[in-house]
C-alpha positions in Angstrom: -13.8 -24.1 -25.5 -14.3 -21.0 -23.3 -11.3 -19.9 -21.2 -11.8 -19.5 -17.5 -11.6 -16.0 -16.0 -10.9 -15.2 -12.3 -11.5 -11.6 -11.2 -10.7 -10.2 -7.8 -13.1 -7.5 -6.5 -11.3 -5.7 -3.7 -14.3 -3.6 -2.9 -13.4 -0.7 -0.5 -10.3 -2.3 0.9 -6.6 -1.5 0.3 -3.6 0.6 1.3 -0.5 1.3 -0.8 1.9 -0.9 1.2 -0.7 -3.7 1.6 -1.6 -3.6 -2.0 2.1 -4.0 -3.1 2.4 -7.1 -1.0 -0.8 -8.5 -2.3 -0.2 -7.8 -6.0 3.4 -9.2 -5.7 2.0 -12.4 -4.1 -0.5 -12.7 -6.9 2.1 -12.2 -9.6 4.4 -14.7 -8.0 1.6 -17.2 -7.8 0.0 -17.0 -11.2 2.8 -15.5 -13.3 3.5 -18.8 -15.1 -0.1 -19.9 -15.5 -1.3 -19.6 -19.1 -4.5 -21.7 -19.4 -6.9 -19.1 -17.9 -7.2 -15.3 -17.5 -6.9 -13.3 -14.3 -7.7 -9.7 -13.2 -8.1 -7.5 -10.2 -10.7 -4.7 -9.9 -9.2 -2.2 -7.4 -10.5 1.1 -5.8 -10.0 4.1 -8.0 -7.0 5.6 -6.1 -5.0 2.4 -6.6 -5.4 2.1 -10.4 -2.0 3.7 -11.0 -0.4 1.3 -8.6 -2.1 -1.7 -10.2 -1.1 -0.5 -13.7 2.5 0.0 -12.6 2.9 -3.4 -11.0 0.8 -5.5 -13.4 1.6 -4.1 -16.9 3.4 -6.7 -19.0 2.1 -9.5 -16.8 -0.7 -12.0 -17.3 -2.9 -10.2 -14.7 -5.2 -7.5 -16.0 -6.7 -4.7 -13.9 -9.9 -2.8 -13.8 -12.3 -0.7 -11.7 -15.5 -1.5 -9.7 -17.8 1.2 -11.1 -18.0 4.2 -13.5 -20.3 7.0 -14.4 -22.5 6.7 -17.5 -21.5 10.2 -18.5 -18.4 11.0 -20.5 -17.6 14.1 -18.5 -19.4 17.0 -16.8 -20.4 18.6 -13.5 -20.8 15.3 -11.6 -18.7 15.8 -8.4 -17.2 12.6 -7.1 -17.9 10.6 -10.2 -15.4 8.9 -12.4 -15.8 8.9 -16.2 -15.1 5.8 -18.5 -12.3 7.7 -20.3 -10.5 8.2 -17.0 -10.4 4.4 -16.5 -9.2 4.0 -20.1 -6.3 6.4 -19.3 -5.1 3.9 -16.8 -5.4 1.0 -19.4 -8.1 -0.7 -17.4 -9.5 -3.8 -19.2 -12.5 -4.5 -17.0 -15.1 -2.6 -15.0 -17.7 -4.1 -12.8 -21.2 -2.9 -13.6 -24.4 -3.5 -11.5 -22.9 -5.2 -8.5 -25.5 -6.0 -6.0 -23.9 -3.6 -3.5 -24.3 -0.8 -6.1 -27.9 -1.8 -6.7 -28.8 -2.3 -3.1 -26.7 0.3 -1.1 -26.6 3.0 -3.8 -30.0 2.3 -5.4 -28.8 1.8 -8.9 -31.6 0.7 -11.2 -31.5 -1.7 -14.1 -31.7 1.3 -16.4 -28.6 2.9 -14.8 -26.7 -0.4 -15.0 -27.5 -0.6 -18.7 -26.4 2.9 -19.3 -23.1 2.2 -17.5 -22.7 -1.0 -19.6 -23.0 1.0 -22.8 -20.6 3.7 -21.5 -18.0 1.2 -20.6 -18.0 -0.4 -24.0 -17.9 2.9 -25.8 -14.7 3.7 -23.9 -13.2 0.3 -24.9 -13.7 -1.4 -21.5 -15.1 -4.8 -21.0 -18.0 -4.6 -18.6 -18.5 -7.4 -16.0 -22.3 -7.2 -15.7 -23.6 -8.5 -12.5 -27.0 -10.2 -12.0 -28.5 -12.1 -9.1 -31.3 -12.5 -6.6 -31.8 -11.9 -2.9 -32.6 -14.6 -0.4 -36.3 -13.7 -0.3 -36.5 -13.8 -4.1 -34.9 -17.2 -4.2 -37.2 -18.5 -1.5 -40.1 -17.1 -3.4 -39.0 -19.1 -6.5 -38.5 -16.1 -8.7 -34.8 -16.3 -9.3 -35.1 -16.7 -13.0 -37.6 -13.9 -13.4 -35.3 -11.5 -11.4 -32.2 -12.5 -13.4 -34.2 -12.2 -16.7 -35.3 -8.7 -15.9 -31.7 -7.7 -15.1 -30.4 -9.2 -18.3 -33.1 -7.8 -20.4 -32.1 -4.3 -19.4 -29.1 -4.8 -21.7 -30.6 -7.2 -24.2 -33.6 -5.1 -25.0 -31.5 -1.9 -25.5 -28.3 -3.2 -27.1 -29.1 -6.8 -28.3 -27.2 -10.0 -27.7 -24.3 -8.8 -29.9 -23.2 -6.4 -27.2 -22.5 -9.3 -24.9 -19.8 -10.6 -27.2 -17.7 -7.8 -25.7 -18.8 -8.4 -22.1 -18.7 -10.8 -19.2 -21.7 -11.7 -17.1 -21.4 -12.5 -13.4 -24.1 -14.3 -11.5 -23.9 -13.4 -7.9 -26.7 -14.6 -5.6 -27.0 -11.8 -3.1 -27.6 -14.1 -0.3 -24.2 -15.7 -0.8 -22.1 -12.6 -0.9 -19.9 -12.1 2.2 -22.2 -14.4 4.2 -20.1 -17.5 4.0 -23.0 -19.2 2.3 -22.5 -20.5 -1.2 -24.9 -21.7 -3.8 -24.2 -25.4 -4.4 -22.4 -26.1 -7.7 -25.7 -27.5 -9.0 -27.7 -24.4 -7.9 -25.1 -22.1 -9.5 -25.0 -24.2 -12.7 -28.8 -24.0 -13.0 -28.8 -20.2 -13.1 -25.7 -20.0 -15.4 -27.4 -22.4 -17.8 -30.6 -20.3 -17.7 -28.6 -17.1 -18.5 -27.0 -18.8 -21.5 -30.3 -20.2 -22.7 -31.9 -16.7 -22.5 -29.2 -15.1 -24.5 -29.3 -18.0 -27.0 -32.8 -17.1 -27.8 -31.4 -14.0 -29.5 -28.0 -15.3 -30.6 -26.8 -18.8 -30.0 -23.2 -18.1 -31.1 -22.8 -15.2 -28.6 -24.4 -17.3 -25.9 -22.0 -20.2 -26.5 -18.9 -18.0 -26.4 -20.1 -15.8 -23.4 -18.0 -16.0 -20.2 -20.3 -16.3 -17.2 -18.7 -16.0 -13.8 -20.0 -17.1 -10.4 -19.7 -14.6 -7.6 -20.7 -15.7 -4.1 -18.2 -16.7 -1.4 -15.9 -18.6 -3.8 -13.1 -20.1 -1.7 -10.2 -22.5 -2.5 -12.2 -25.3 -0.9 -15.1 -25.0 -3.4 -13.5 -23.4 -6.5 -12.6 -26.7 -8.3 -16.1 -28.1 -7.9 -17.8 -24.8 -9.0 -15.5 -24.3 -12.0 -16.1 -27.9 -13.1 -19.7 -27.1 -13.9 -20.3 -26.8 -17.7 -21.6 -23.3 -17.7 -19.5 -21.7 -14.9 -16.5 -20.0 -16.6 -14.7 -18.7 -13.6 -15.3 -16.5 -10.6 -15.8 -12.9 -9.4 -14.0 -13.2 -6.1 -14.6 -10.9 -3.1 -13.0 -11.6 0.3 -10.6 -14.3 -0.9 -9.1 -11.9 -3.5 -7.6 -9.9 -0.6 -5.4 -12.8 0.5 -2.8 -13.7 -2.1 -2.5 -17.4 -1.2 -6.3 -17.8 -1.4 -6.7 -15.9 -4.6 -3.8 -17.8 -6.2 -5.4 -21.1 -5.2 -8.6 -20.1 -6.9 -6.7 -19.0 -10.0 -5.0 -22.4 -10.1 -8.4 -24.1 -9.8 -9.4 -22.4 -13.0 -6.5 -24.2 -14.7 
């Protein structure tokens, strides 16, 4: 049976003092929970703080992006090995905000996926459709193209060392949430598509839902057979809310 995973994506939020209070609240709330896995993906400047506070606990840490290059003259970029230096376990790849606001293509996302794995990191590879794409009935086509950027280059075996996050773009930060049935349908589609190449990898793959997950809807979402946890945005910045979602994964 697949273990649930709950990952907080802090996005571009945080200050040292506020982070300390938040991380301590998370540790206090989930420190004794053992039936699921937990992590926070923090802004780069706070990786050392996260490492210092979380090492030895049951909460892992990671980053929200990386460069596909190992090193070089890329001002402002952060290399995969730099994240490994801070013992990151996870890195988010291809988040809709990176794709939309920073114009990252499927090809760039795939290159970052490979770079993360080469550095020993576990990529959380994001896929999902916009509102117009859902209303046009092309959700599966969009998600398939995004998935195939990895599958066609690296094969299904690469996903045995990765996490997939389905994030309907129309439900991120809007307060809207795909119904459990809507989310389950896409999660099941993702698993079926990967199973076409490798059924064993598909069965073991952790697929998260990311789209305005709250304590009020987490239990119902996580009860779906193909939803293996959540990639949590706004609620991950409030310790009580994030802990409640983590408990729902139990």
